[in-house]
N, C-alpha and C positions, 0 to 999 in steps of 0.2 A: 504493500500500500504506500502511495506517495502522499505526503502532507503538503498542503497549499496554504500560504498566508497572503492575505490582501491587506494593504495598509496605506495610510497617507497621514501627513501632518503639515499644516500650514505653519511655517516658522521662518523667520528671516535668516537666510543663509548667504551672507556676502561672499564667502569663499567656497561656494558649492562645487566649483570645478575641481577643487582639491579632494573632494570625497569620492570622485569617480574611480580612481585607481584603487582606493582603499576597499570600496564595496565590490568592485569587479574581482579583485584578488581574493577577498574573503569568500565570495560566492564560488569562484572557480575551484578553489582549494577543497570546498565541501561538496562539489558536484551539484550545486544549486543552479537551476535554470529559471528563466522568466524575464521580466522587465522591471527596472527601477528607473524612474524619471527624477531628475534633480533640477531644481531651478532656484532662483534667489528667493522664491516664495515658499519653498519647502520640498517635500519628498512624496512620491506616489509610486506604489509598486505592487506587483503580484508575483510571487516567487514560489518555487516548489522544489522538493527534494525528499530524501529519506527523513523520516520524522526526527531523529536525533540530530542529524546534520542541519535540518531546517531550524530546529530549536536553537542551536548554537549560532546560526547565522542571524537570527532575530536578536540574540543576545549581543552580537557584535554591533548591529544597527543601534540598539538601545543604549549601548555603552558610549555612543557619541553624544556629547552633552546636549546638543540641539534636539536629539530624539529620545531623551529620557521620558519614560511613560508612554511611548508610542503604542497606540492600540492597534490590534489587528483582528481580522476575521479569519478563523481557521476552518478549512474544509479538507477534502481528500479527493484523490483520483486513483483509479485502478492502475493507470500507467502514467508516466511522465507526460504532462500536458503541454510542455514547451520544448522547442527544438534547441534553444541556446540561451545563454545568459547575456542580457544587454543592459548596460547602465548608460543612460542617455542624458545629455545636457539640453535643457529646454528653456524657453522664455517663460512658460507657465507649466505647472504640473497638471493642470487641466485647462485646455485652451478655450477661452471665451473671446479674447481679443479686445477687452475693454480696459484701457489704461487707468491706473490708479485705484482699481478695485482691490480692497483689502479685507478678506474674511477674518483676519486676526483682530480687526477693529470693529466692524459692523457685520452682524450676521442675524439670521432669523432665530426663532425660539426652537430649541431642540425638543423633540418629543420622543420619549422612550417607546420601544416596540410595544410594551405592555399597555401604553396609553393611546397608541395609534388608532386602533379600531374605533374607539369612542369619538375621536376627532373626525375621522373621515366619514363616519356614519351620519354626522350632522349635515343636514341638507343645505345649510347656509354656507358650508365650507366648500370652496373650490379646490378640488384635488388635481394636481398637475404632475404628470410624469415627465421629468426633465431629461429623460433619455431619448435616443433616436427612435424613429417610427418602427424600424425593424425589431428593435428590442421590445417596444410596446406590443407589437403584434405577437411576440412569443409568450408574453404574460404581463399582467399588470394588476393593480389593485381595483377593487370594486369602485365604480363611479369615477375612475380617473380619466382625465382629459389627455389626449395625445396632441402635443404642440405641432406635430407634423414636421419635425426637423430631421435633417440628415447629418448634421454636425452640431456640436454645442455652440459654435460660433453664431448659429442662426437664432439662438434663444432671445437675444435682445430685440431682434426684429419681431419675433412672436409677441413679446411683451408690449411693444409699441402698437402692434396691430390689434391684439385681442384683449389686453388687460388694462389699457389706459383709463377706461371708465369704471374699473373695478378696484380702485385703491382703498375703498372702505370695506371691502369684503374680505373675510378670513381666507387665506390661501395656504394650503398644505402641499408641500412638494417632497418628492422622493426620487432616489436614483439607486444604482446598484450597491455602492458601498458608502455613500454619503458625501463624496468629494464634490460632485457636480452641484449638489444642493447647497454646499457651503458658498459657492460662488453665485448660484442662482438667487439664494435668499439675500446675499450681500448686495447683489445688483438691484433686486426689488426694493430693499430698504433705501438704497441710494436714490431710487426713483420716487421715493415718497410713500411707499407702501408700509403700513404699520403692523398689520396683523398677518405676519408671515411666519410659517412653521415648517420644520423639516424633520424627517424621520432619522433619528440618531442611529448611526451604524448602517443605514440604508436597508435595502431589501435583504441583503445577506444576513444581517443581524436579526431582522424580523423572522426570516425563515428558520434561523437557528434556534430561536427561543420561543416562538409562538406555536403551539400545537396545531396540527392541520385542522382539527375539528373546530377550532376557534378562529381560523384564518379568514381574512377577507382578500387574500391573494388568489388569483386565478391564472393557471398556466405555469410556464417555466421562466426562471430568471436567466436571461442570456448572459453568458460570460465569455470574455474574449480569449479563450484558449480551446484546446481540442476537446474539452468536455462539452462545450457549447451551452449547456443549461444546467441549472440546479433547482431542486424542489425543496420541500420542507425537510428539516434536518440536514440541509445542504447535501442531500443525496443527488447523484447525477441523474438528470432527466433531460434528454435532448428535445429541443423545441419541435413541435409538429410542423411539418412542411405543407 
């Protein structure tokens, strides 16, 4: 069995380029594969390996002062879901393309998975899936709206087109692991939206802790590796074609 860790953290990294060889070397030594993105605004990654080796790799990452307390979502795969290990330097760890946006300063209200059902069951709440349309088609939450995007960079245009007259309405947003919602809620707050909420830990954390019989999730959660989709308990479930 292969262990998989998905993680991110918004944190100022002025010397992020220097972390690339450190993380690449640590991963290669342990047979870890996957992708880690580094930018001045933080880290974002999904990596996999033998359970013990992956655990020590996560220890290495968390030993870096900027990443102390880094949270991760743990799942598994029957076989290695990645072909190689890549540590990439980027302008953003999740690309929206809006200069000056800072989720470390302004962000929406976090909602624990245990409280999520009650929030999105409220008919006054507008539930928005911040992922791309093909991910929405694989699976989503009850009553969720598909913004119709093919990339996260299209989200601001969706807000201008569809949400400009809804600034007084409660808005609940979600994504795979939580990172896109950090920026999406930060963007809405910057645009004057006040009642903005997002699912803490994303769909992955919800599927990990909420029993299927209590769930408002329908379908498969698309993931960008060879597993393709995850279901409750983070079991592998390929999306229906």
